[in-house]
N, C-alpha and C positions, 0 to 999 in steps of 0.2 A: 263684537268687531270694533270698537273704536275704544281708543285710547282712555285713561281715567279720566272722569272730569274736570279735577283739579290742574291735571296737565293741559288739557284743552284749552282752561281758561287762561292758566297763567300764562301758556303760549300764545294767543291772541291777545293777551294783555301785551305784551312785549311785544307782537306786530304790529296792534294797533297803533305802537306811539310813531311808526314810519310810515301811517295811513292818514295822518290827521291832517293833511292836506284836502283830503276829502271827504265831508261832513256824512257823504250820503253813502259812505263804504257799507259793503256786508260783507258775511263771513257765509261763503259759500262752501258749503257740504259736498263732498264728492266721495264714493265706498268703491273702493277696488277689493276686489278678492282675486289676487294674482296666483294662476293652476295653469297646469297644461290643459292645452287643448288639442284637438286631431283636426288639419285642417289643410283645404285645397285652394288656395290664394290665387296663383297663376295660371289655375285653368290647366297645368300639368302633371301635378303630383302633390300627392297629399301626405302629410310629415305630421311630426310631433311640434309644437310652438307653445308660447307662452300666452295667455291670453288674459281676461278681467273678466270678470263675472259670467267665468265659462265662453266667453267673444273672443273674436278677432276678426274685424279689428278693432281696435280701442274707441270711442266715441272722442272726437275733440275737444277739449275744455274749455268754454267760451266765459271770461270774464271782462268785470271792468274796474277801470284806474281806480286804484283805492282799495279795491276789494281785497281780503284776506280769504284762502285756500285754503279749510282744513281736508285733506284727505286720509282718510280712514283707510288703512292698509291691512288685509291679512293674509299672510303667508299660507298659500294651499299647497307649495313644490315641497321637494325634499330639501333643498339647501337654500343658505339664508338669502335674502332679500333685501335691496333698498332701492330708494327710486329719486330724482334728481331733478330738479327742474332750471332744465336748460337754458341758461342766458339772467335767471334772476338773482339777484345782488343778495340778498339774505342777509343783509345790513344788519347787526347786533345779536343773528340766529343763525352764527354759522355751523350748528349743530344742525340746520335743519336742510343740509346744503344735497346728501343724502349718497356721499360718494363712500362707499362703502371701504371700510378700516381706515379712512384717512377722515372724516366728522362722523362716520360712527360703526359699531361693529352693526351686523345685518341682522336684520330681523329672523328670527331662527323658525323653520318648519312649525307651523301652527301658531304662532304667534302674530300679534295685531302693533299697529303702530300710525299715531296719526300725525303727519307731514304739518306744520302751517308755515303758510307761505306768503308774506305780506306780498302784494304787488306794488305797494307806496305809489312812487310816482311812473313807475316804470308804465309805458304802454308798447303796442306794436305784436309781434311775430315770434312766440318762442316754440317748445316746445318738452315734454315730461315723458323721463326715460329711465329704464333699469339702469343701475349704477353697480350691480354685481354680477360677479362671473358673466361679464358683458352677456347677462339677460335682453338688452337692449336688442341684440342682433337675430335674438330669436324670437320679435314680434313686441316686447313690451315697451312701447312707444307711443305715444299720440300728441297731436298738436295743440298746443297753447296758443289761445288768442285773448290779448289783453287790449279792450275796446277804449278808445277814449271817451271820458265820462259827458262829453257833449258830443252833438254831430258832429263830425268836421264837415269842412265847407268844401273839399276839393274832389268830395266825390258821392254817387246817390246810393249806391250799392258794392255790396263785393262779394267776393268769394275765395274760396281756401283750397289751395292743393297743397296735400302732404305726398312727395313721392317717396318712393323706399325702393329698394333694392332687395332679391328674395334669394335665397338659395334652397337647394333641395334635400341640404343635410342641416341639423342642430350646428350650433357653433362649437362645442367641445369638438361632433367628429371632426369638423373641418381643423380645427387646433392640434389635434392629435396627429395629422398627416402634417403638419407644418413643425410642428415638432418631435418628429419623428429622426433620430437620431441616424437611423438606416438610408431614409429617405435623401431625397436630394432635395436643397432651398435654391430658391424657394420652390413648393411646387410645380407641377403642371396647371397651368388656370383654370378655373371654371369659370361660368360667365351667366349669372346670375337675371332673373326676370324682372322685369318693373312693375311695380303698382303705382297705381295712382289713386288715390283715397283708399286705399287700403287691398282691392283689387286690379287683376291683370289691367294693363294700362289702355288696352284697345277696348275693353268692355265698361267703357265709365259712361256717366247719364250724359247726356248736350248741359251746356251752359246757354242761358242764355241772353241777348244783349236786346234793349230796346233802343231805337233810335236818338242817338242824343245825347243822350244818358253817360256817364262817368262812372267807369267800375274799377274797384280796387281789387287787385287780384296778389293775393297772399300766397307765397310759395315757399313750404320746407324742404330741407332735404333729411330724413331722417334716413339714410342709408349708411350700412355700417363703411362700406368699403368705398363704392362707386358713384359719379358723378352724374349730376342730370344737366343740359341746355333746354331752357324751357321758353318758347315762343307762340305768337300767335300771329300768322304771317299775313299780312294786311293789314296791320296794324301797329303801332311804336308802343314803347312800352316806356312811361317815365317812371323813371326809380323814386320812392317817397322814403325807403326805409331800407336799412340793413342789420340785421341782428337784431332787431325792436330800439336802435335809434334811427328819429327822424332826418333823413336829408335834403339839402337841400336838389330840388328836381331834377333832374338829368335825363335825359330820353336816350333808350337803347331801343337794338334789335332785336335781341333775347337776353335772357338771364342765365348764366353760371353759376352753379351751387354745387362745391364738395361737399362732402356729408357733415352736417350739423349747421348748415348753412341756411339762414333766410332770406327772402326781399319780400317788399310790396312792391306794386308799380301802378300806377294811374295808365285805364286804359279809357279812351275816347271813342267810345260806338259813333259807327258811321252812319248820317244821315237817312239813308235809303236801307229798305228790307227787300233788295233785288237778288240778296246773294246771302247766302251762308257761309261760314269759313270756319277754319280747323284752328284747334292748338296743338302744340305738337311738346312732347316731354321726351328727350331723345336721352336714355343711358348709356355714359359709355366711361371707360375707363382708359389712361395712353400707357399703361403699364402691363398692357397684357395685347398681345395679339388682335388686328382688327381682322374679324371673321364672319362674312355677310351675314346679317341677320340675327349675329350674337353679341357682335360689339363691335360697332356700336347698335342695338336696340332701339327703334325708334317706335313712338307709341302717340296715336293722334286721339283727336276726341274733337266734338262738334262744338263752334260756337252760332248757334241758333237765332238769326233773326227772323224768319217766316219758314213755318214748315216743308212749306213747297217750296220753298224757293233753292234754285240751283247752287253748287256749294262751289265758291274760290279758287280756283286751281293754283297755286301757289307758284311764280317760277321757278326754275331749278337752284338749289342754294348755292350760297357764293359759299366763297371758304373761308375757313375760320378767320383767315387772316384780316378778312374785307367785313368780318362782322363787326358790328359797335354792342361792345360789351360793356356791363358795369366796370370800372377802374376804381379801386380802393383809394389808389393816390391822387387823382382827380377828384373826387367827391370830397362833398365837405358836409359836416355835422349841419343840419338846421340851426340848432341852439348856439353855436358860433362860440363854441368855447378854444381858445387860442392855444396854440403849441405847447405843452407843458415844458417848460424850461424856468430855472438850470436842471439840469441831470444830476441826482444824487447819489444814485448807485446804478451799476451795470450789470448784466446777467450775458453771460455770450454761451452761445451751446451751438453745437455742431452735431448734428443728426445723421449715425451712423448706425451701423448693426454689427457683430461678430459672432464667428463660430467657436465657441466653448469646448475646453477638453472632456464635456462630457456627449461630446456632438450633434448639441442642439447650436440652433441661432438666434441669438435674440436682437433685439432693436434697443437701441439706448441713445444716450446723448456721450460725445467722446469723455473720456474721465470719469465719467457715473457710474454705477453698477443699472442692470436693468430694474425700472422702477417694480416694486412690491416682485422681485423675484421669489424672497424669503418673505413669508406671509408673516407682517405683524401681531405681537398680542395684542398690542394697547392701540386706537388709531391715534393718528397723530394731533388731532385737535384735543383729544382728551390728555396726552402729553404736553401740549403747551400750556394746557389750563391744571396741571398739578404739579411741576416739577419748579416751582419759583424761577431764583434766576438761571437757572442752566436750560428754561428755553430757549435761552438767545444762542445758545450754543447747536450748532447745524445737527451733530455729531449724535445730540441723545432722540432725535427721531430715528437713528438707524441707519446703517445705508444703503434699504431698500427703498429708502422714501426722498434719495436725492434731493435733500433738504438744502431749501435755501433763506435766511430768515432776512426779514425787510424791518427797518424803522417806521414807526409811528410816521405817514405824510410824507413821507421820501417821495421824488419825483424818479422812479426805476424805469430804466429803459434796458428792454431784453432784446438781440440778437441771434436769430435763430439763421443757421447757414444749413443749407440741404445739398450736399456731393452725391447724396444719392440717386437712383435713376427712378423713384418715385414720388409724384407730388405729395406731401404732406397738409393735410387740414388741421390746425392747432387752434385750440380751443383754452381759453382762461376761466376758470371760475371764480364768481365774485366779484366779476369787474368788466367792464369794457376797457379798451384799452385804444390808444391813438394811435393811425398807422402814419409812419414816420418815413419810411424810403422804403422801396425795393432795388436791388440790384444784381449783378452776376457776382457770385462767390468765387473766392479764389482759392478755398479751400478744393480738397478733393481731386480734380485732374481728371486724368484718365477715362473716364466713362461720362463725364457729364462735362467735360472739357468744352465740347461743341454745342452744349442746351447753353452752358455760361454763354458763351461768345455770343449767344444770340438774343441775350437779356439786357434790355436797355437800362441806364440809373433814374428813377423814378421819385423823385423828392416831394413829399406833401405839401400845401401849401400853408400857412401860416394859421388857416381854421381846417386842421387833418378831419377827416372821418374817421370814426371810431366806431368798433362792431365786436364781438366775442372770439369770434373766431373767423381764422383768414388763413390762405391756402399757400403754400412756399411752394414754388415749380421746382422742378429739377433744376442745378446748376445755379440756385438763385441764395438771396440773401435777405431776410427783412429785419424790420427794427421797428418795435412798438414802445410806446410808454404809457404808463398809467402810472396815478396817485396811490400811495399805499394807502386811504384812507379808511380798509374795512377791513377789523382786524380781525382775524380768523386764520382757517389754514384750509390754501386752497391750492386746485390742481391743474397744471397746465401742460395739457398732455396731444397726442394727435387721437384726431377720431375718427382714424381707420380703425376700428374695432382688434384688427389683428395686431397692429401695430400697440395699438394702448397694449392690451395683451400680451406682448413678447416685449414691454418696457419701455417703449419712448414717452416719457414724463418724467417732470418733476415736482415737487410740492414747494410751495412758495408759503413759509410760516409770516403771517403779517402781523406785527406788533403783538409779540406772545407776550409781554408786558403789559399794555394796554388791554389785551384780552381776559388777561389776570383779574384785570379792577373792573371790568366791565360786563363780564358774562357770565351768568351760574349757567354749565349743562345740567338739562332738566332730568331729575332723579331715576325719570321712565328709563331714559339713553343709558345710565348707569346700572340699572339692574341689569337691563337687556345684555349689555357685556358681562357680566360675573354670573348670569344663568347660563355662560357658551362655555363649556370645557374648553382649558387651555386661553382663554380669554382676560384681560383685566381693564381695568377703568381710569388707570394712575401711574405713572412713575413712567421710565421711558420705555423703546420701543417694545422690549422685552418683558415690558411689568415689573422691571428693577428698579433699584436706586443708583444714582448717577449716574456713569456713561456704561457699566457693566450690562453688556449684550449676549449673555449666557441664554440660551434659548432661542437664540434666533442665526437662521442658517446663513453662513459669510456668503459672500457673492462666490459666485462659479471659481472655478481655476480656469487662467487665461488660456 
């Protein structure tokens, strides 16, 4: 099941160079046999899903700062697979990012591959998930916690909450409905159930608090579509981390998490054992109708101080407007990194959708083709590494890549405008980004004009918060910045799996000239492409020389 020892040794040597800060670093070996399982996770329906080693949920991965993860994957599915370490930078090892047909060809059925991921100086709350054919949506997802090397001083113990939405159909069946040219778009809403730590959210075991102790509560939203709001009524949450970035502490009533977002918060336990409490994980979506018991769905668990104590009954919930929630624009990164300036390059993106001549509706950024509507014959990273100076031309990656080429060390600002009637959680691979500004979007009008009118202008401080996933609300724009200091090929995409599958993504080709000097793609990954019909390991997106894209289907007729 493991990859050839020469590849593992070489890859770990590269990864270890990024972990030199931690002389006690380990190589942590994990084995995943990815295959189909039949499960009843929500207590209502049994369905086919994707699990690991014959089981679902997949156990969380726990490592320490500086460790290198060697994830040995065997593909027992009937289609290719790939695995992404969500939030890890993969600095110097972009080929390990796991984005199917962007940084690698998929692991073929019956094949094996070892991912080697260095944690370097990163700590915090992350997750690992499938990144091929949206397998994440069918269960291929697990939390990843990178613990600080030394026990931190601001808490005594911790609890991890992994939150998921769970549908009664495989993702491919749902997408057939979405793309049916004879059906309406969007289809009638479906209402998923909520899972807490892998199971029905109302059937979880209690967590236990001891008087006077401080607890770190880690929360990761691994949903494919819906949001979660998490709280511990009767307790305040002091946020200290967002998406693996330590933050200046800030007190809130609840955590609001879009798909792929994570938080850590410190909770001070009460001094008395006179009462037990609850935690509340509410699954909701503001883009489907509110239906009692279905949207939102409220999941409650017990916070136990004493087995025989009565349960504290919280007052009726206040309105959303009265709740204090984390505000990206007001938070500050603990390390004090100042706002990046001046800006060297700007990218402006307008989220939209379009019904094409074939009757299907796709999501895209205005002026671009839907991402990967035509599957390339060469992963974009392999193109960047193999075509010499032509790698600086976005056209070489094909229209389906929606490529933007970035110069090494430039400060890049991306503005995303959302005139649609759906909030979008956008994730960037390979980086965290500074959150610079939110405001009302002037684009779109019509359906989102009322929403835009309610959105205030929010500018960051001189020390902005950083994260890898943020939510752009309907009628809103956001500006983010990052430094292009990680040569590679990185996706920037909506993390609602349906929208990603429909094409709402771009490819950031970062410093391909520097990449060609510094990075050698492992031969095992080259061979993985060459062994699969129709795939290549070099050349442009079609596997050809120059800009000859014959073999790549053109964008659909408008």
